[in-house]
N, C-alpha and C positions, 0 to 999 in steps of 0.2 A: 465521326466515325464509328459506326457500330457493327457488332458480330452476332449472326443470327445462333441460336443456342438449341434451340427446339424446331421439330418440325410443324408445319401449317400445310392444314388442307381445305382446299375452298374447293367448289362446286357451283356451277351455274350456266346461263345459257350464254352461248356467244353473242355478241351483240350483233352482228351481221349474220351468222348462218342460224342462228335460234336452238341450234342445236345445244346437250349438255355435254361440257368441257369439264374437267377437272384437272384440277391445279394443284401439285405439291412443290412445296419447297422447304429443303432441307440442308443443315448443314455439310460442307464436305470439304477438304483440305485445298481446295485449288487458290491460288492466288488471283482467280477471276470469277466472275460468273458464269455458270455453266447451265447453257439451255438446252434441254433435250440431249445431252450426251457430249455439245459443242460448243467451245470456247464464245463466250456473247462475239468478243470483237473480231471471228471468223466467218461470222454470216454475211451472205449477201444482202442486200436490203431492197425494201419495194415500201413506198411512200404515195402510190397512186391511188390507190383502192380505197380511201376512206379511211386509213389506220395504217399504222407500222408493221409491215409485215416481213419477217426472217425467213429467208429462204436457206433450206438443208442442202447439202451437196448433193443430193436424190432430187431435188427439183423442188420438192414438198414445201409448202408454206408454214409457217406459221404466225396466225393472224392477229390483228390489233395486241401487239405487245406492249404498247407504250404506256398505259396506266400501272399495268404491274409491275413493268421496269421503272416506272417513275415512284411507283409506290417504295422501291426497293432502294433507289439511288437518293431519293430524297431523303428516306431516313437514314442515311449514310451509310449503305449497305454496297462494297463494291466488292468484295471475295469470300470466299468461302462460304459459297452458296451455291448450291445445284437447283433448278427450275425444272419440274417435269411436266408437260402438259399434254393430253389425249383431246381429240375433237378437231384438232387442226387451227384452234383458235383459244386465245385466253377468253375465262369466263367473263362477262360484261360486271358482273358483281354492282357495284352502285354507280355505275357509270364514272368514276373519279376515283380517286387513291385514297378516300377515308377508312372505308373498312379494311383493305388491307394494311394500310400503315398501324392501325390502332393492332391488330394483329401483330406489326414486324415489333410495334415496341414491347409487346407484352412476352415475345419469346426474342429477344434480344438485350445484349448491352453495350455500352460503348466503352471502347477499347481506346490505348493510351496514342498520345500525339505522335509517336516514332513512325506512323503508316504515311505521314505526311510527305515523306519521301519517295509515295508510290503517288503524288499528283503529280498531273501532266502542267506544266508551266507555257502556256501560248509565246511563241518567239518572235513571229510575226502575224501580219492579219493573213485569215483564212476567208476568203468571200466566196459567196454562192448568187449571183445575180440572175433571176431569171428574165426580168424587163425592168424597167424605171419604175415598176408598182411593184414588185416583190422584190426582194433582198432578206439575205440573212449573213454575218459575219462575227466571226470570233477576231477580235484584237488583242494583242497583250497589254495587260496592266502593269502599273508601277512595279519596278524588280522588289520595292522595300514590302508590296503588298500581299495578302496570299487570301484570294477571294475569287468568288463568280461572280457577277454582276450582269444582269439581265435589264435589257431596255427592249420591251415589245408593245409593236402597236398593232391593231386589228382595224377592220373597217367593213363594217357588212351592211345590207340591206335592213330596213327597219330599226336598226339598232345602234346604226353611226360607227363613228372612231372611239377606241379606246385605248388609252395610252397603260402600261403600269413598268414600272420601276422595282426591280426584284434584288434585295440580294441574299444568295444562300448561305442558310445555315437549316439544319432540321429543325430547329424550331420555327424558323420562319414560314420554309413548307408546310409543315403541318399546321400550322394556325391558318395561313393565310392563303395556300394552292390547293392543299390534297381535296378537299371539299368541294372544288369547283367543277361543276358537273360537262359532259360532253353535250352536244348539241347538235339540233339540224333544223332544216326548214321544211314547216308543213307542204308546202309545193313540192319538194322534192320526192316525198315518201314514197309513192306508187312506183315513180319510176326506181325508188333505190331497190325496194321489196322485187320488183319485176326482174332485176338483176344479181338476186340473191345476196343484198344489201340491207342491212337494217332490221332483219327478221326479228331478232331478240330487242329490238329497242322500246321501251315504254316510258311513261310519265314518271318512273321511278327510280330510273337510270339516264335519264337525258330528259334535256329542255328541249321544247318543239316551238320553233319562231311560226308565227304567225303574221299575216299582213295587219290584221289590226292587235291580234294577243300574242303575249309570250306567255306560252303553258309551262308548268314545271310544279312539281310537288311540293307545297311547302311557300312556293313563290322562289325569287330569287336569292338566293346566300349573300350575296353583292350586290350591288349596282353592274357592276362592272365582274361579272362572274364569265362572263365570255373570252375576255382576254388574260385572267388568271388561269382558265383551262388550258389556254394555248400554252402558256408558263410548265402547267403542269406536263403537258405533251412534248414539251421541247427538253424538258430535263429527264424524260423518260429515253426520249430519241437519242441524247447525249450519252446514254448507257452504252450505245455500240461504238462507242471510241474506246470501251474500254477498261478505261482510268478517270476517276475524277479531274476535273480541271481547271488551274486557276485564268480566269481568261475577264474578258468585258464582250459580252455578247449583245449586239443589236438587231433585231428582227424587223422587218415591216412587212406584214401582209404576207409572212412566212405561212408555212402548214409542214406536214409530215416529210413531203418530197423534200423540201428545202433542208429541212430537219435532218434527215437521215443522208443528203449529199454534204451539209456538211461534218457531220460524224465521219463518214468514210472520208473526204477530203483531209482531216485532221489526219486519220490514222495512215494515211497515205503521205502528209507533208510532213510530219512533226515526229510521228512515232518511230 
């Protein structure tokens, strides 16, 4: 676990809106992550629009929260931090969590293991099933184990199936997950932009998948960068639970919608 010590300020285009959004992350005294004045576990959630949107009590949304929250909790920060963002969306930055993770590490410090009593142990299976092809579940792990395990499988046109087993630690996250970029299909770009999405996407912050080519600045960072990015998204989406968890999570062709439904069901059934 880590605690933020100094303020971080970053600006950039929103991935969907294309508008400049300003992000400020700074220390506070709350035992939760605070986002635009509200505890992170108090938000209504929407994962239906190509990202994870957090809905404020007045009905307004903060769009595409997943990468910023993934950087925070992936680095081990679950409390004593408040986030403020204007522009209605998180800045896309580098399309992953690497840039923000680097800033977090420079501006935070490790705290003692006494905070382990704030980690939630999943006590019974929590299952979200859309159909026989899409599924996500959190299962209890052995009572003597203190870990978060993720088994994630994706399957995409032109890419095929990718499977990755990941055991969470901040070191493992930073080395093997934080640099995995978001992606989109070339065939979908016109549709997305006609519906006000992907306006801030480019080859510096996203991978573009074509029928014959995969376009990415500098090439793919791993052959399985796509499933690594889905684990990045999942870690960010689980932030909505409000506390870190010990569990074994299995995801099959999931995505933001199922991630957030799982987070919400954990909040309802276990906390």
